N, C-alpha and C positions, 0 to 999 in steps of 0.2 A: 590432641591438637588438631584443629580444622586447617584447611588449605589457606583460608582467608588469614587466619592467624599468623601462618608461616610467611606467607607473601607479605604480610605488614612488617614482620620482623626483618625479612630480607630488604624491604624498601628501607627501614632504619637503619640497617647496616650499610647501604648506599648512601643513605645522607651522612652517616658517621665518616663514611670513607671520604666523601666530597669535603666535609669540615677539616678531616685529617690533611687531606691533600692541600687545603688553604693554608693551614697553619706551618705544615712542613715546607710548603712552596714560598711562604713568606720568609721563614726562617733561613731557607736556602738562598733567597735572593738578596736579603740583608748581608749574608755572609760573604757571597759572590761579589756584591756591590762594594762591600769594606776592602775586599782584598783588590778589587780593580783600583778603587780610589787609592790605597797604599801604594801598588804598584807603580801607577802612571802619575799620582800626585795631583791629579785633576779630579774635581768633584762631578763635573759633568760626565765624565765616562764612568763613574759608579753610578750616576743617576740613571743613565742609559740602561747599563746593566741591569739595574733594579729594574726598571721599566719592562725590559724584555723578559727578564726570568719570571718575574711575578705575573706578567701579562700571560705568558703560555701557561702558568700554572692556574690562573682564573680561567683560562679556556677549558684545560682539563677538568676542573672541579665544575664548571657549568654543565660539562656533558655528563659527568657522573650523577650530578643532581637532577638532571633531565632524566636520566635511566631511573631513578628512584621514584620520580613522578609518575613515570609510565607505569612502573611496577605496581604503584599504590592505586594507580586509577583503573589499570586494566584487570588487574587480579584481585584487589581488595574491594572496591566500590565502583563498579562499572556503571554508575548511573549517566544519564545524559547531561545532567548538570556537572558532574565531575568530569566528563569527557570535554565540556566546552572550557571549563576552568582550565585544564591541561591544556588545551589549544592555546589558549591565551598565554599560560606560563611558557609554552614551547616557543611561541612566537616572540616574547619578550626577550626569553635567553638566546634565540637565535639572532634577534637584532643585537643583543649586548656581544655575542660572540663575534659578529661581523664588526662591529665597532672596535673592539679590541684587536681584532686582526688588523683593521686598517689603521689604527692607532701604533700598533707594534711595527708593522711592515712598511707602513707610509704609502701603502698602495692597496687599492681593492683586491680582494681574495681572486677573483676571475680575472685579473689583469697581471697576474705573477705566476711564477712556477709553483708547483704543488710544495707548500710549507705548512707545517703543523705548530702547534703551542711547544710540542717536544723540540722541534726545530729551534724554536726562539730561545729555548731554555738552553740548548746546547750552544748556541751562538753566545747566549750570555756567560756562559761556563768559559767559552774560549777567550771572550772579552777580559774575563776576571784574571785570565793567565794561568788556568790550571789546564792539564792536559788529560785528566780522566774525565769520562762522561760522569754526570750525576747520577746519584742512585736514583732507580725507578721509584716512583711513588705508587 
């Protein structure tokens, strides 16, 4: 097995992990939203929990998928064209991350205290009325 082949498998593993994070995070967000809606009787509260929890999940998954792209580009096929494509992908995903953070938090990232996607997920868990932290994805 060559180094390139191993790194391609590692990149595929990161892509699979990113997809698993999305699926697990979506299921967790739906469960927490349902619990919040049942506890409060307000659909709006459940919707807010769903947005916060799944938004945090999307942020984490985007970062894992960027790591997969970095590994694939740098270790597997480091051509100038692939590096340019990676740059565009990272710019798009960075824009999506900033947009999601602004949507979740309601304020630009540089205008608030340090908060991560994990913090948004924890807030969603608290809003859903649970006392335990969500399992790490």
